[in-house]
Every structure is written in C-alpha cells, then in structure tokens.
N, C-alpha and C positions, 0 to 999 in steps of 0.2 A: 504494500499500500502505500503511495507516494504522500509524503508529508503537505499538509495544508498550508501554503504560502500565508505568511504573516500580512496582513494589510499593514500599507505604510499608512501612518497616522501623524506624521509630522507637520505643522509643528504643535499639535496638541497633546502630542506622547512623545518624550524622548527620555533617553537613559543617562545616569549620569556621565558615562563615555562621549555621550553627544555633544554635552553642554560646553566642554573646554574648561579650561583653567578656573574660569570666573565667570559669574554671571552678570551681564550688563542689563538692568532692567530695561532702557530704552532701545536696546537693540533686540532682547527678547521678546518683548510685547509690543513693540514698534510705536510706541508714545512713553509721555512721562508721566502718566498717572500714576497714585500711590498704590503700593504693592502689599497684599494680604496674603498669609501662608496659610493652608491647611494640611495640618500634618497627620498623615494616616489617613488620607481622604475616603479609601474604601470605595465604596459603590458611588459617591460623588456626588449624592442628593445635595448636599451643602453646598459644594462648589458650584453645581451647576445653577442652583436657585440665585446663590450670591451673584453671579456671573449676569444672570438675565437682569435681576432687578436691580444690582448695582453696577451699570456699565460706566462709571466714571472712575469705577477701580479696578486692578489688573489683581486676579486671583492665581496663587501657585498650589496646586495640591501635590503632597509628596506622599509616594505610596510604595513600600518595599515589595507587595505582591504585583509582578509586570500585569499578570492578569487582569485583576481589579483595576490596576491603573489603565489599562488599555480599554477596557469596558468604561470607565469613566471619560477617558480621552474621545471615544466613539460618539458618545453623548453629546460632548461639545463641539464635536465636526460637525454633525448632523446638525445644529442650530447655527454653526458658523461663529462662534462666540471666539471673537477677538481677544478679549480679556481674561482669557482663562487656558491655563495650561498645566499637565501633568509632567513630573520626572520621575521616574522610576528610579528606586534606589534605597538604600540607608538615608533617612534623612539627616543623621548626625555628619554624614560626609558633607553632605549640602550646606547645612549650619554652619560649620566648623572650617569650611574650605572654599564654597563657591560664592558666597553672599557678603557682599561688602558691608562693613560696620554700621551700623546705625541707619539702614535703607530700608527697614519693612516698618509698615504702619500698625500691623497688628499680625496676631498669631492664634489658630484656633487649633485647638486639641479636643476633639471630642471623643468620647468612649476607648481610649487605647486599651491595648490587652492588659486586663490585670495580673498576670502571671498570677494566679490562687496561690499555688504552694508556696509556703513560707522559703523554701530553698531556692526558689527562682524568683523571688522578689528582687533580686541585684539585676534583673532583666527589664525590669519595669523601666518606661520611657524616662518618667519625672526623677531627677534624680540631682547632685548640687552640679555635675558637669553639664546637664541638660539645660540648667537654667542660666548658668554661664556661657553658653551658646546664645540663649534668647535675649540675656544681657547687651550680648555684643550687637545683634543685627536690628533689635528693637530701637526705633527713635524715642528719644525722650519726649514721652505722652503717649507712647505706642501702648496697644492693649495684648494681654493674653486673655483668652477665654477658656477655660477648661469645663467640661462635662464629663460625668460619669454615673453608672448606675450602682457603682460599687462603693459603699459607705466607707470601708475602711480605707480604700483607695484615695477616697476625696478627704478624709480624715489625715494621710499621709502626706498629699498634698499641700494640705491646708498649713500642718506643720513646717514643712520643707518652705514655703512662700513666707511665713510669718518672721522666720528669722533672715530673710533676705532684704538686704538693705536698699535694693533698686527698684522695688517691688511696693506699691502700696495697693490694697485689698478696695474695690469698688463692689457696689451693689448691681448684680446682675439684673438686667430687663425682667418685668414679670413674666411667669410662664403662662402663654395662650392657648385656647383651643385650637387645633387645628382645622383648617375649612375642607380640606379631601386629603387623600393619602399623600398627597407629593408636598403638601403644607406643612411637615415636620422639617426639624432642622436635619435630621438624619435619618437614615433608614434605620438605624439602631434604637434611636429614639423611637421611633415610630412602634416598633416591637415593644419596648419596655412599656410606653404609655399604655398602649393597647392592653396591655396586662395588668393594667393597674399599678405598677411599679415605680419608685420614686426616681428622680434623677436630680443628682446632685450636679448644681451650677455654680462656678466660680468665676470672678472677671478682676484682674490686675491690672494695673496701669505702670508702665515703667517710668520711674523718677528721674530727674536729672542730679539725685545725690550719688556723690562720688564716696566709696566707703573710706574709713579712715586709713586703711593701709595703704591703697591706692593715692588719697590724697597725701600721704608722708612721703610716698616715692616721687610725685609731681614736684612737691617742694622740695625735695634734696635736689632733683635734676634741675631747678632753677637755681638755687643755691650755687 
C-alpha cells in the first residue's frame, strides 16, 4: 500500500525546522499586528474562534502533536485566515529560542496535560523554567490566561504564580453560557462543562517590575 501524501498546509502549519533561527512577526504574519500565543492549541477551537472574532490580532498555536496541529491548520486554511498559524513541535524550543524578548501581547494555556501520577509531576508544563520563558517573551502589561479542570493542578499554578515577582493576578472575565457547540473556549471546556464539572480559570499580568537580583546586577554593570 502506498503512503498517502501529506497535504501541504504552509503557511498555516509549519514545524520548528521550517521557521529558521528566529521568528520575525512582521515576516511571519505579513503585518505588524500584536501577537498572542495558544500553547497546546490541540484541535484549535480557541485559535480558530479568536482569529475570526479578533482580526486585528495575530494568533500562533503551538502544538507538539503534528496530527492535531495539522487538523487545526486545515480549519484555518479553509477560512483563509491570515492572522492565525500553527507551529508543530515542543513549545519550550519556540519560547526559549525563536521568539524575541517582549514581543508577545498574551499567552493562552488551556487544559494542559495534568500528568496525574505524582512521579510524573515533573513533566507538567507549568514550572519555574516555563515562567521564566514567559517572562522573557511577554511585553510589560501582557497577559497570561490559564484554565484547567484539575483542582490540584490549579492550586499548584496559583502557588507558582504567587511567588513570581513579575506577574500580578487579575480577575478573569465571568463565566458565560455558550450559545452553541462552537461557542465554547476550547473543545475540552465544552466536554467538561456539559458534564457539569468545574473549570478553574486564572489570569495574570506581566508587570514591569525588575526582580531584586536582576536590579542589583544591572546597577553593578552601570557602576
């Protein structure tokens, strides 16, 4: 049996290897609009709806599962959405190596893998290293959105964010009823809400505050 050829989806879907050594947002999207990231975009419901309803903002989905990423990109291509793209690969590589400092307006992280077993907790996305990456790429005043249906995961994130000097907690928008099956934030939210399960939502703003250690280093270099 011959292998089914993979349908070309550029520019809507690219791998990390396709992007070069760094992402230039003006070249990548063809405009100078603000950029928001959807980390772990999955089936792309948020990415698709956000691109349609907010045409003045560019949205980049990061998805380690190429199959899911390509499925999302196909939806974007069918609508010819020029303000949305997907990059397939490990988000940590994109965040740490490809994105310029303070060049992102918002980051969305919805329902990341909870890695249920205690011995696997070290694989969870949220940790000090991940927050350091977000601090680097987010503009001062930029927003971090995080939703999960796992209470202990949310408590862990709250504790992590509470001790971080460059994020201030904000009140998320109130939960609302969906008008239809496509009106949910993500497909995972739709599944949980229809089962009557709670969704825990957090919102933080990147401040302009410089940590004491960093401020001391800067002062020393000036002296």
